[in-house]
N, C-alpha and C positions, 0 to 999 in steps of 0.2 A: 513617485506616488501614482498608484493605479487609480484612474478615474472611470466611473461607469460609462459605458459606450452603448449607443443604440445597437441592438442586435439585428443582424440580418440572418436569414435562414434560421429563424428562431426555432422551428420545429426540430432541427437537428441538434440543438443544444438545450433542449428543455430539461432533460435529466443529465446532470454532469456528475459522474461517479469517480471518486478519487481512491487510489491506493493510499496507504498511510506511510508505512516505513519506506524511506528512500524517496518518497514523493512529497509528502508534507513534513515528515519528521526525519531528521538526521540521526538515526538510531543505530548506526553501524557499530560505534564503540561499545554500546550496551550489549548488542547482539554478540559481538566478538568476545567480549569479556565473559558473558554467560556461557558461551559454547566452550571457551577455553577451560572454564571452571568445571563444566560437565565432563569434558574429556579427561581432565586430570583426576576427577573423582572416580572415573572408571579405569584409572591406571593406564591411560592412553596418552601418546605424545600430543603436544599442542597441535590443533588443527591449522592447516595452512590458511592464511588470511584471504588469499584469492579464491580458495574453494568455499570459504564461508560466505564471501561476498557474492559469488556466483549462485549460491544456494538460497539466498534470501528471497522470500516470496513463495517458496515451496512449503509443504507440510514439514514439521520439524524432523520427523522420521526420514522423509525423503532427502532432506538436507544433510542429515547425518550419513546416510548411505552414499551420497555424492562426495562427502568429505573423506570418508574412510570406507571404501567398498570392501565387502567381504566380512563385515562384522555379523555376529550371530543376531538373531531376532531378540534374544534376551538382552544382549549388550546394547543394542539400539534402543530398546525400551528403557534401560537404565540411564543411558546418556540423555535421552529425550526428557525423562522425568526430572533428572538433575538440572537440565537446561531450563525447563519451565520454572522450576522452583527458584533457581538463581535469578532468572530474568524478572520474576515477580518481586523477589526480594530487592533487587537493584532498583526497580521502579519505586518501591516503598521508601527507599533511601533518598529519593529526590523530594525536596520539600514541596508540600502542596502549594499550588499556585505558580510554581516555576515551570517554564516551558523553554528552557535554553536550547533544546534540540529542534525547535521549529525552524525550518529554513526561512531565511530572510525573504519577505514578500508574500509568504504563504497566507498568513492571517489577513493581510490587507486584501488579497484577491478573494479569499473566501467571503469576507464581509461584503465586498462589492457584488459578487455573484448572488449572494443570499438576498440582497436587496433588489435584485432585478426582477421585474414582472415575468411570469411564466418560466422562471428558472427554478428547478428543484435540485438540491445537492444530495449526494449519497456517498457512502464509502463501501468499498469491497476490499476486505483486508484479512490477512491471516491472524490478526490480533484476536484475542478472546474478548468476550463481553466485559469481563472484569478489567482487562487492560484498556479497552476502549473507553469505558466509563471513567476510569482514572484520568486518561488523556483529556477527555472532554472537560472534566472538572478543572484540571490543571491549566488548560488553555482558555477557559471561560467561553467555550463554544456553545453552551446551552443546547437548544434544540435546532441548531443550524442544519443538521443533516436529516433530511426527510426519511431516508431509508438507510439502514445500517446492516450490511451483510458481513457476518463475521465467522471465524473458524468454528465456533461452537455448533453451527447449524448447517455447514456445507462441506462438500469435498474440497480439497485443496486446489488452488489454481494450478494449471490453466483450465480446469473444468469450468464450464460456463454457468454453473448453478447460481453463483452469487449475482451475476448480472441478470440472469433470467428472473430471479426473485426480486431484484431491485426494480426492474421494469414492470413486473406484475404489481408490485406494491404501489408504484408511482402512477400506474395506469398509462404507460407510454409504450411506444413501439421502438424497435431497434433504430429506425431512422431518426427518432427524437432523442437518442441517447449517445453520450460520449464517455469513453473510459480513458482516464488519465493515469499513467503509471510509469515506473522507472525500470521495470524488468521485462524480459521476454515473456514471462508467464502472464503478465498483465495484458500484453498485446495479443498473445495466443488466445487468452480468454475472450478478449473483445472480438477477435476474428471468429471464434467458435459461436459467439452469440450474435454475429452479424452486426456488430456495433463498431462505429468509428473509434479507432484507437489513436491517442496522442501520447507519444513518449516524451520524457523529460531527460535532459542530459546531465542532471546533477545527482543522479541516483547511483544504483549499483551495477547496471549493465550499460555497456557502451552504445552510442547512438546507432552504429551499424548493426549491432545485435538486435536492437529494437525494430529497426526497419526490416530486417530479415524476418522477424517474427510477426510482421504485419502492421507496424505503426504507419499511419498515413502521413504523419508529420512529427517533427521533433521540436520541442520548445527549449530555448536556451536560457530562459529565466521566466519569472512569473508574469512580467509585463508582456513578454512574447507569447506566453500561454494564453493570456487574456485576449490578445489580438487574434490568435488562432481560433479561439472560441467565439469571437465576434465576427469572424470573416464569413 
């Protein structure tokens, strides 16, 4: 059980921004199934699971280019549209109120952090607004996240636009901000925004990849993450 801890260096952790897929949610199976559906719809062979995993966090089109280099722009657009349609459809098949893909300990930590004085929470995610709203409803998160930076309004990671907008909305500086994510794109985004990046080792990229991309530390579980945020 995570218990609230007195914060030191509070200025550095005033705004805590989370990636979603691979950091808070274990959505790999849903992403893989939707991408496989999209490739088959375009009469392409099944995508390699490791290439799908490595591409999570990028824009869908960039992810497809990484999975199958050399596809025409038309085919990439076809696959991307099919992927988005199937991903949305699969989300609708999950009964409302269920959140079986939330990593153990994630909700507990979010609730603790949200209750702490001078701590604001945010998200920076490739999810659409529609997908984000459905997630919030399913998990019962309400208005827990002060700032929500989503794919509808920004270039894809690792462009720093999401973090820059989050800091502007929250009225904080880079020194008051932390980015938490599971991919190198999250860490590169943090580095570009001059923000402290904390990687997590339960997501889609290996810890050594996160460190190479600029992560200042790696959390092994959500209790460890809370300790890093409170240090």
